[in-house]
Gaussian input, Z-matrix of N, CA and C with variables (Angstrom, degrees):
# hf/3-21g

backbone

0 1
 N
 C     1     B1
 C     2     B2     1     A1
 N     3     B3     2     A2     1     D1
 C     4     B4     3     A3     2     D2
 C     5     B5     4     A4     3     D3
 N     6     B6     5     A5     4     D4
 C     7     B7     6     A6     5     D5
 C     8     B8     7     A7     6     D6
 N     9     B9     8     A8     7     D7
 C    10    B10     9     A9     8     D8
 C    11    B11    10    A10     9     D9
 N    12    B12    11    A11    10    D10
 C    13    B13    12    A12    11    D11
 C    14    B14    13    A13    12    D12
 N    15    B15    14    A14    13    D13
 C    16    B16    15    A15    14    D14
 C    17    B17    16    A16    15    D15
 N    18    B18    17    A17    16    D16
 C    19    B19    18    A18    17    D17
 C    20    B20    19    A19    18    D18
 N    21    B21    20    A20    19    D19
 C    22    B22    21    A21    20    D20
 C    23    B23    22    A22    21    D21
 N    24    B24    23    A23    22    D22
 C    25    B25    24    A24    23    D23
 C    26    B26    25    A25    24    D24
 N    27    B27    26    A26    25    D25
 C    28    B28    27    A27    26    D26
 C    29    B29    28    A28    27    D27
 N    30    B30    29    A29    28    D28
 C    31    B31    30    A30    29    D29
 C    32    B32    31    A31    30    D30
 N    33    B33    32    A32    31    D31
 C    34    B34    33    A33    32    D32
 C    35    B35    34    A34    33    D33
 N    36    B36    35    A35    34    D34
 C    37    B37    36    A36    35    D35
 C    38    B38    37    A37    36    D36
 N    39    B39    38    A38    37    D37
 C    40    B40    39    A39    38    D38
 C    41    B41    40    A40    39    D39
 N    42    B42    41    A41    40    D40
 C    43    B43    42    A42    41    D41
 C    44    B44    43    A43    42    D42
 N    45    B45    44    A44    43    D43
 C    46    B46    45    A45    44    D44
 C    47    B47    46    A46    45    D45
 N    48    B48    47    A47    46    D46
 C    49    B49    48    A48    47    D47
 C    50    B50    49    A49    48    D48
 N    51    B51    50    A50    49    D49
 C    52    B52    51    A51    50    D50
 C    53    B53    52    A52    51    D51
 N    54    B54    53    A53    52    D52
 C    55    B55    54    A54    53    D53
 C    56    B56    55    A55    54    D54
 N    57    B57    56    A56    55    D55
 C    58    B58    57    A57    56    D56
 C    59    B59    58    A58    57    D57
 N    60    B60    59    A59    58    D58
 C    61    B61    60    A60    59    D59
 C    62    B62    61    A61    60    D60
 N    63    B63    62    A62    61    D61
 C    64    B64    63    A63    62    D62
 C    65    B65    64    A64    63    D63
 N    66    B66    65    A65    64    D64
 C    67    B67    66    A66    65    D65
 C    68    B68    67    A67    66    D66
 N    69    B69    68    A68    67    D67
 C    70    B70    69    A69    68    D68
 C    71    B71    70    A70    69    D69
 N    72    B72    71    A71    70    D70
 C    73    B73    72    A72    71    D71
 C    74    B74    73    A73    72    D72
 N    75    B75    74    A74    73    D73
 C    76    B76    75    A75    74    D74
 C    77    B77    76    A76    75    D75
 N    78    B78    77    A77    76    D76
 C    79    B79    78    A78    77    D77
 C    80    B80    79    A79    78    D78
 N    81    B81    80    A80    79    D79
 C    82    B82    81    A81    80    D80
 C    83    B83    82    A82    81    D81
 N    84    B84    83    A83    82    D82
 C    85    B85    84    A84    83    D83
 C    86    B86    85    A85    84    D84
 N    87    B87    86    A86    85    D85
 C    88    B88    87    A87    86    D86
 C    89    B89    88    A88    87    D87
 N    90    B90    89    A89    88    D88
 C    91    B91    90    A90    89    D89
 C    92    B92    91    A91    90    D90
 N    93    B93    92    A92    91    D91
 C    94    B94    93    A93    92    D92
 C    95    B95    94    A94    93    D93
 N    96    B96    95    A95    94    D94
 C    97    B97    96    A96    95    D95
 C    98    B98    97    A97    96    D96
 N    99    B99    98    A98    97    D97
 C   100   B100    99    A99    98    D98
 C   101   B101   100   A100    99    D99
 N   102   B102   101   A101   100   D100
 C   103   B103   102   A102   101   D101
 C   104   B104   103   A103   102   D102
 N   105   B105   104   A104   103   D103
 C   106   B106   105   A105   104   D104
 C   107   B107   106   A106   105   D105
 N   108   B108   107   A107   106   D106
 C   109   B109   108   A108   107   D107
 C   110   B110   109   A109   108   D108
 N   111   B111   110   A110   109   D109
 C   112   B112   111   A111   110   D110
 C   113   B113   112   A112   111   D111
 N   114   B114   113   A113   112   D112
 C   115   B115   114   A114   113   D113
 C   116   B116   115   A115   114   D114
 N   117   B117   116   A116   115   D115
 C   118   B118   117   A117   116   D116
 C   119   B119   118   A118   117   D117
 N   120   B120   119   A119   118   D118
 C   121   B121   120   A120   119   D119
 C   122   B122   121   A121   120   D120
 N   123   B123   122   A122   121   D121
 C   124   B124   123   A123   122   D122
 C   125   B125   124   A124   123   D123
 N   126   B126   125   A125   124   D124
 C   127   B127   126   A126   125   D125
 C   128   B128   127   A127   126   D126
 N   129   B129   128   A128   127   D127
 C   130   B130   129   A129   128   D128
 C   131   B131   130   A130   129   D129
 N   132   B132   131   A131   130   D130
 C   133   B133   132   A132   131   D131
 C   134   B134   133   A133   132   D132
 N   135   B135   134   A134   133   D133
 C   136   B136   135   A135   134   D134
 C   137   B137   136   A136   135   D135
 N   138   B138   137   A137   136   D136
 C   139   B139   138   A138   137   D137
 C   140   B140   139   A139   138   D138
 N   141   B141   140   A140   139   D139
 C   142   B142   141   A141   140   D140
 C   143   B143   142   A142   141   D141
 N   144   B144   143   A143   142   D142
 C   145   B145   144   A144   143   D143
 C   146   B146   145   A145   144   D144
 N   147   B147   146   A146   145   D145
 C   148   B148   147   A147   146   D146
 C   149   B149   148   A148   147   D147
 N   150   B150   149   A149   148   D148
 C   151   B151   150   A150   149   D149
 C   152   B152   151   A151   150   D150
 N   153   B153   152   A152   151   D151
 C   154   B154   153   A153   152   D152
 C   155   B155   154   A154   153   D153
 N   156   B156   155   A155   154   D154
 C   157   B157   156   A156   155   D155
 C   158   B158   157   A157   156   D156
 N   159   B159   158   A158   157   D157
 C   160   B160   159   A159   158   D158
 C   161   B161   160   A160   159   D159
 N   162   B162   161   A161   160   D160
 C   163   B163   162   A162   161   D161
 C   164   B164   163   A163   162   D162
 N   165   B165   164   A164   163   D163
 C   166   B166   165   A165   164   D164
 C   167   B167   166   A166   165   D165
 N   168   B168   167   A167   166   D166
 C   169   B169   168   A168   167   D167
 C   170   B170   169   A169   168   D168
 N   171   B171   170   A170   169   D169
 C   172   B172   171   A171   170   D170
 C   173   B173   172   A172   171   D171
 N   174   B174   173   A173   172   D172
 C   175   B175   174   A174   173   D173
 C   176   B176   175   A175   174   D174
 N   177   B177   176   A176   175   D175
 C   178   B178   177   A177   176   D176
 C   179   B179   178   A178   177   D177
 N   180   B180   179   A179   178   D178
 C   181   B181   180   A180   179   D179
 C   182   B182   181   A181   180   D180
 N   183   B183   182   A182   181   D181
 C   184   B184   183   A183   182   D182
 C   185   B185   184   A184   183   D183
 N   186   B186   185   A185   184   D184
 C   187   B187   186   A186   185   D185
 C   188   B188   187   A187   186   D186
 N   189   B189   188   A188   187   D187
 C   190   B190   189   A189   188   D188
 C   191   B191   190   A190   189   D189
 N   192   B192   191   A191   190   D190
 C   193   B193   192   A192   191   D191
 C   194   B194   193   A193   192   D192
 N   195   B195   194   A194   193   D193
 C   196   B196   195   A195   194   D194
 C   197   B197   196   A196   195   D195
 N   198   B198   197   A197   196   D196
 C   199   B199   198   A198   197   D197
 C   200   B200   199   A199   198   D198
 N   201   B201   200   A200   199   D199
 C   202   B202   201   A201   200   D200
 C   203   B203   202   A202   201   D201
 N   204   B204   203   A203   202   D202
 C   205   B205   204   A204   203   D203
 C   206   B206   205   A205   204   D204
 N   207   B207   206   A206   205   D205
 C   208   B208   207   A207   206   D206
 C   209   B209   208   A208   207   D207
 N   210   B210   209   A209   208   D208
 C   211   B211   210   A210   209   D209
 C   212   B212   211   A211   210   D210
 N   213   B213   212   A212   211   D211
 C   214   B214   213   A213   212   D212
 C   215   B215   214   A214   213   D213
 N   216   B216   215   A215   214   D214
 C   217   B217   216   A216   215   D215
 C   218   B218   217   A217   216   D216
 N   219   B219   218   A218   217   D217
 C   220   B220   219   A219   218   D218
 C   221   B221   220   A220   219   D219
 N   222   B222   221   A221   220   D220
 C   223   B223   222   A222   221   D221
 C   224   B224   223   A223   222   D222
 N   225   B225   224   A224   223   D223
 C   226   B226   225   A225   224   D224
 C   227   B227   226   A226   225   D225
 N   228   B228   227   A227   226   D226
 C   229   B229   228   A228   227   D227
 C   230   B230   229   A229   228   D228
 N   231   B231   230   A230   229   D229
 C   232   B232   231   A231   230   D230
 C   233   B233   232   A232   231   D231
 N   234   B234   233   A233   232   D232
 C   235   B235   234   A234   233   D233
 C   236   B236   235   A235   234   D234
 N   237   B237   236   A236   235   D235
 C   238   B238   237   A237   236   D236
 C   239   B239   238   A238   237   D237
 N   240   B240   239   A239   238   D238
 C   241   B241   240   A240   239   D239
 C   242   B242   241   A241   240   D240
 N   243   B243   242   A242   241   D241
 C   244   B244   243   A243   242   D242
 C   245   B245   244   A244   243   D243
 N   246   B246   245   A245   244   D244
 C   247   B247   246   A246   245   D245
 C   248   B248   247   A247   246   D246
 N   249   B249   248   A248   247   D247
 C   250   B250   249   A249   248   D248
 C   251   B251   250   A250   249   D249

   B1=1.4513
   B2=1.5338
   B3=1.3457
   B4=1.4615
   B5=1.5279
   B6=1.3381
   B7=1.4575
   B8=1.5255
   B9=1.3260
   B10=1.4587
   B11=1.5242
   B12=1.3202
   B13=1.4698
   B14=1.5225
   B15=1.3214
   B16=1.4622
   B17=1.5182
   B18=1.3285
   B19=1.4653
   B20=1.5128
   B21=1.3448
   B22=1.4605
   B23=1.5195
   B24=1.3155
   B25=1.4608
   B26=1.5242
   B27=1.3382
   B28=1.4664
   B29=1.5223
   B30=1.3429
   B31=1.4580
   B32=1.5186
   B33=1.3384
   B34=1.4583
   B35=1.5162
   B36=1.3234
   B37=1.4520
   B38=1.5165
   B39=1.3254
   B40=1.4535
   B41=1.5179
   B42=1.3155
   B43=1.4609
   B44=1.5232
   B45=1.3204
   B46=1.4583
   B47=1.5252
   B48=1.3172
   B49=1.4638
   B50=1.5183
   B51=1.2967
   B52=1.4692
   B53=1.5217
   B54=1.3100
   B55=1.4622
   B56=1.5303
   B57=1.3279
   B58=1.4704
   B59=1.5243
   B60=1.3077
   B61=1.4644
   B62=1.5210
   B63=1.3375
   B64=1.4660
   B65=1.5310
   B66=1.3098
   B67=1.4523
   B68=1.5183
   B69=1.3307
   B70=1.4612
   B71=1.5241
   B72=1.3213
   B73=1.4587
   B74=1.5276
   B75=1.3286
   B76=1.4579
   B77=1.5174
   B78=1.3237
   B79=1.4632
   B80=1.5222
   B81=1.3269
   B82=1.4703
   B83=1.5308
   B84=1.3215
   B85=1.4664
   B86=1.5325
   B87=1.3178
   B88=1.4630
   B89=1.5255
   B90=1.3385
   B91=1.4603
   B92=1.5209
   B93=1.3212
   B94=1.4637
   B95=1.5198
   B96=1.3090
   B97=1.4647
   B98=1.5233
   B99=1.3131
   B100=1.4587
   B101=1.5251
   B102=1.3091
   B103=1.4568
   B104=1.5184
   B105=1.3155
   B106=1.4546
   B107=1.5101
   B108=1.3253
   B109=1.4571
   B110=1.5256
   B111=1.3157
   B112=1.4522
   B113=1.5198
   B114=1.3033
   B115=1.4491
   B116=1.5137
   B117=1.3308
   B118=1.4566
   B119=1.5171
   B120=1.3068
   B121=1.4562
   B122=1.5215
   B123=1.3283
   B124=1.4619
   B125=1.5198
   B126=1.3087
   B127=1.4566
   B128=1.5196
   B129=1.3221
   B130=1.4569
   B131=1.5254
   B132=1.3186
   B133=1.4640
   B134=1.5244
   B135=1.3141
   B136=1.4536
   B137=1.5310
   B138=1.3232
   B139=1.4697
   B140=1.5226
   B141=1.3151
   B142=1.4685
   B143=1.5372
   B144=1.3244
   B145=1.4629
   B146=1.5247
   B147=1.3339
   B148=1.4715
   B149=1.5282
   B150=1.3509
   B151=1.4690
   B152=1.5346
   B153=1.3270
   B154=1.4672
   B155=1.5312
   B156=1.3111
   B157=1.4713
   B158=1.5379
   B159=1.3290
   B160=1.4675
   B161=1.5267
   B162=1.3339
   B163=1.4654
   B164=1.5257
   B165=1.3336
   B166=1.4641
   B167=1.5232
   B168=1.3092
   B169=1.4646
   B170=1.5231
   B171=1.3377
   B172=1.4554
   B173=1.5194
   B174=1.3237
   B175=1.4630
   B176=1.5253
   B177=1.3100
   B178=1.4623
   B179=1.5275
   B180=1.3306
   B181=1.4591
   B182=1.5216
   B183=1.3245
   B184=1.4678
   B185=1.5246
   B186=1.3396
   B187=1.4581
   B188=1.5187
   B189=1.3252
   B190=1.4632
   B191=1.5215
   B192=1.3406
   B193=1.4532
   B194=1.5191
   B195=1.3120
   B196=1.4597
   B197=1.5229
   B198=1.3201
   B199=1.4612
   B200=1.5171
   B201=1.3141
   B202=1.4596
   B203=1.5225
   B204=1.3053
   B205=1.4679
   B206=1.5283
   B207=1.2839
   B208=1.4673
   B209=1.5271
   B210=1.3229
   B211=1.4619
   B212=1.5221
   B213=1.3225
   B214=1.4573
   B215=1.5272
   B216=1.2956
   B217=1.4644
   B218=1.5132
   B219=1.3109
   B220=1.4570
   B221=1.5239
   B222=1.3260
   B223=1.4579
   B224=1.5173
   B225=1.3270
   B226=1.4556
   B227=1.5173
   B228=1.3045
   B229=1.4582
   B230=1.5361
   B231=1.3539
   B232=1.4629
   B233=1.5241
   B234=1.3305
   B235=1.4581
   B236=1.5084
   B237=1.3178
   B238=1.4570
   B239=1.5135
   B240=1.3019
   B241=1.4539
   B242=1.5059
   B243=1.2973
   B244=1.4549
   B245=1.5190
   B246=1.3426
   B247=1.4574
   B248=1.5253
   B249=1.3224
   B250=1.4731
   B251=1.5070
   A1=111.19
   A2=116.92
   A3=119.62
   A4=110.49
   A5=118.33
   A6=121.33
   A7=112.02
   A8=117.68
   A9=121.27
   A10=112.39
   A11=117.92
   A12=120.66
   A13=111.95
   A14=117.56
   A15=121.98
   A16=108.87
   A17=115.92
   A18=121.69
   A19=107.82
   A20=116.00
   A21=120.86
   A22=109.12
   A23=115.80
   A24=121.42
   A25=109.00
   A26=117.13
   A27=119.92
   A28=113.89
   A29=117.80
   A30=122.01
   A31=108.66
   A32=116.46
   A33=119.55
   A34=108.91
   A35=116.06
   A36=119.53
   A37=111.00
   A38=115.18
   A39=122.18
   A40=108.32
   A41=116.54
   A42=121.02
   A43=109.82
   A44=115.40
   A45=121.43
   A46=111.34
   A47=115.67
   A48=121.51
   A49=110.38
   A50=116.91
   A51=120.36
   A52=110.17
   A53=115.67
   A54=123.03
   A55=112.57
   A56=116.87
   A57=121.32
   A58=109.27
   A59=116.04
   A60=121.38
   A61=110.00
   A62=117.67
   A63=119.87
   A64=110.20
   A65=116.24
   A66=121.45
   A67=113.92
   A68=118.26
   A69=121.32
   A70=109.82
   A71=115.78
   A72=121.85
   A73=107.81
   A74=116.89
   A75=120.81
   A76=110.28
   A77=115.37
   A78=122.19
   A79=107.58
   A80=118.32
   A81=119.38
   A82=113.76
   A83=118.18
   A84=120.34
   A85=112.91
   A86=118.20
   A87=121.54
   A88=110.60
   A89=116.43
   A90=120.87
   A91=107.25
   A92=116.81
   A93=121.50
   A94=109.92
   A95=116.64
   A96=123.26
   A97=107.33
   A98=116.39
   A99=119.87
   A100=108.87
   A101=115.48
   A102=121.73
   A103=107.56
   A104=116.70
   A105=120.44
   A106=110.49
   A107=114.58
   A108=121.06
   A109=106.30
   A110=116.71
   A111=121.09
   A112=113.56
   A113=117.40
   A114=120.31
   A115=114.29
   A116=117.76
   A117=121.44
   A118=109.26
   A119=115.17
   A120=120.46
   A121=107.95
   A122=116.27
   A123=120.17
   A124=107.90
   A125=116.10
   A126=122.11
   A127=108.33
   A128=115.82
   A129=122.04
   A130=106.83
   A131=117.48
   A132=119.64
   A133=110.17
   A134=115.27
   A135=121.10
   A136=108.80
   A137=114.67
   A138=120.71
   A139=107.79
   A140=118.05
   A141=120.21
   A142=110.48
   A143=115.97
   A144=120.75
   A145=112.66
   A146=117.68
   A147=119.27
   A148=112.51
   A149=118.09
   A150=121.70
   A151=112.48
   A152=117.44
   A153=120.52
   A154=112.59
   A155=117.96
   A156=120.72
   A157=112.08
   A158=117.25
   A159=121.32
   A160=112.93
   A161=117.14
   A162=122.43
   A163=109.54
   A164=116.30
   A165=121.70
   A166=108.68
   A167=116.37
   A168=121.39
   A169=108.88
   A170=115.27
   A171=121.54
   A172=113.78
   A173=117.68
   A174=121.22
   A175=109.96
   A176=116.93
   A177=122.81
   A178=109.09
   A179=115.62
   A180=120.97
   A181=109.40
   A182=116.71
   A183=122.30
   A184=108.44
   A185=116.61
   A186=122.24
   A187=108.84
   A188=115.83
   A189=121.25
   A190=106.88
   A191=117.27
   A192=122.19
   A193=111.00
   A194=115.74
   A195=120.95
   A196=109.62
   A197=116.61
   A198=121.24
   A199=113.58
   A200=117.43
   A201=121.90
   A202=108.51
   A203=115.37
   A204=118.93
   A205=109.54
   A206=116.58
   A207=120.54
   A208=112.45
   A209=117.51
   A210=120.85
   A211=110.18
   A212=116.01
   A213=120.26
   A214=108.95
   A215=115.55
   A216=123.53
   A217=108.26
   A218=116.49
   A219=122.14
   A220=108.78
   A221=116.32
   A222=121.88
   A223=108.38
   A224=116.09
   A225=121.47
   A226=108.74
   A227=117.27
   A228=122.35
   A229=108.31
   A230=115.32
   A231=120.03
   A232=112.43
   A233=117.66
   A234=121.82
   A235=108.68
   A236=116.61
   A237=120.57
   A238=108.28
   A239=114.93
   A240=119.69
   A241=111.40
   A242=115.17
   A243=121.04
   A244=109.69
   A245=118.22
   A246=120.79
   A247=110.21
   A248=115.77
   A249=119.26
   A250=111.04
   D1=-32.05
   D2=-179.18
   D3=-63.42
   D4=-35.07
   D5=178.55
   D6=-59.04
   D7=-28.54
   D8=-179.28
   D9=-78.94
   D10=-4.59
   D11=179.43
   D12=-96.29
   D13=-1.90
   D14=-179.41
   D15=-99.46
   D16=133.34
   D17=178.52
   D18=-114.51
   D19=126.40
   D20=179.88
   D21=-125.24
   D22=139.33
   D23=176.20
   D24=-89.47
   D25=154.86
   D26=179.62
   D27=-77.80
   D28=3.56
   D29=178.14
   D30=-153.23
   D31=161.20
   D32=177.18
   D33=-85.37
   D34=154.41
   D35=-178.78
   D36=-178.43
   D37=-164.05
   D38=179.93
   D39=-114.11
   D40=127.77
   D41=-178.60
   D42=-89.83
   D43=140.31
   D44=179.96
   D45=-90.72
   D46=-158.83
   D47=-179.47
   D48=-67.60
   D49=142.00
   D50=178.93
   D51=-74.90
   D52=149.50
   D53=-178.21
   D54=-105.62
   D55=-6.26
   D56=179.83
   D57=-130.53
   D58=158.08
   D59=178.55
   D60=-90.25
   D61=152.23
   D62=176.26
   D63=-56.93
   D64=136.22
   D65=178.97
   D66=87.70
   D67=-5.82
   D68=-179.42
   D69=-70.52
   D70=148.84
   D71=176.70
   D72=-79.04
   D73=129.00
   D74=179.10
   D75=-124.50
   D76=159.74
   D77=176.04
   D78=-119.24
   D79=173.49
   D80=178.26
   D81=-61.24
   D82=-19.43
   D83=-179.19
   D84=-97.75
   D85=-0.37
   D86=-179.54
   D87=-73.11
   D88=129.95
   D89=174.52
   D90=-80.56
   D91=116.93
   D92=-178.39
   D93=-89.62
   D94=-45.87
   D95=178.57
   D96=-166.16
   D97=168.71
   D98=175.08
   D99=-97.20
   D100=149.40
   D101=179.61
   D102=-131.40
   D103=123.09
   D104=179.95
   D105=-111.54
   D106=132.26
   D107=175.26
   D108=-87.29
   D109=113.65
   D110=-173.54
   D111=-91.69
   D112=-17.86
   D113=-175.83
   D114=-77.41
   D115=-25.77
   D116=-178.13
   D117=-128.99
   D118=149.05
   D119=179.64
   D120=-136.32
   D121=141.65
   D122=174.63
   D123=-106.28
   D124=134.75
   D125=-177.94
   D126=-122.89
   D127=129.43
   D128=177.18
   D129=-106.94
   D130=123.85
   D131=-177.54
   D132=-143.01
   D133=160.91
   D134=176.64
   D135=-122.68
   D136=154.18
   D137=176.73
   D138=-135.92
   D139=158.84
   D140=175.60
   D141=-62.58
   D142=148.39
   D143=-177.88
   D144=-58.16
   D145=-34.70
   D146=-178.52
   D147=-66.46
   D148=-14.10
   D149=177.37
   D150=-102.39
   D151=5.05
   D152=-174.91
   D153=-62.11
   D154=-25.04
   D155=178.58
   D156=-67.06
   D157=-15.24
   D158=-179.80
   D159=-82.33
   D160=-12.91
   D161=-174.08
   D162=-106.21
   D163=129.44
   D164=176.44
   D165=-152.87
   D166=146.54
   D167=177.87
   D168=-58.80
   D169=132.71
   D170=-179.62
   D171=93.94
   D172=-16.27
   D173=179.49
   D174=-73.32
   D175=144.84
   D176=178.94
   D177=-97.15
   D178=136.77
   D179=177.31
   D180=-126.98
   D181=160.79
   D182=174.72
   D183=-95.68
   D184=135.47
   D185=-178.15
   D186=-125.64
   D187=134.48
   D188=174.38
   D189=-125.79
   D190=125.15
   D191=-177.49
   D192=-89.58
   D193=134.56
   D194=178.14
   D195=-64.63
   D196=137.04
   D197=179.53
   D198=85.55
   D199=-6.01
   D200=178.50
   D201=-100.90
   D202=-178.72
   D203=177.67
   D204=-62.27
   D205=169.14
   D206=-178.37
   D207=-77.49
   D208=1.11
   D209=178.44
   D210=-67.00
   D211=145.01
   D212=174.42
   D213=-102.66
   D214=153.37
   D215=177.53
   D216=-117.46
   D217=151.66
   D218=176.21
   D219=-87.25
   D220=141.09
   D221=177.08
   D222=-137.10
   D223=147.50
   D224=178.22
   D225=-109.63
   D226=131.88
   D227=-179.65
   D228=-75.97
   D229=124.63
   D230=-178.65
   D231=-109.07
   D232=-13.12
   D233=177.78
   D234=-158.37
   D235=149.64
   D236=175.03
   D237=-157.58
   D238=160.14
   D239=178.64
   D240=156.41
   D241=170.78
   D242=179.24
   D243=-76.51
   D244=144.60
   D245=177.71
   D246=-65.22
   D247=150.31
   D248=-179.70
   D249=-91.27

């Protein structure tokens, strides 16, 4: 029964503020806290159709986030295609 009292996430990350008090009754749908994976980020972006030949799965691109330092980060494209 003790094994059922442990909660594990499928990835490592940083946990935010808790949403329940210790000892509170919870269900499988209860939000206990938020967990953010800080090591990886997914970015959704669009480009003009005339540049679509530049995008391919597995290709590496440079990404610069607005409001962040001027440093660029490398990102690998994991999916692409026309919107449905």
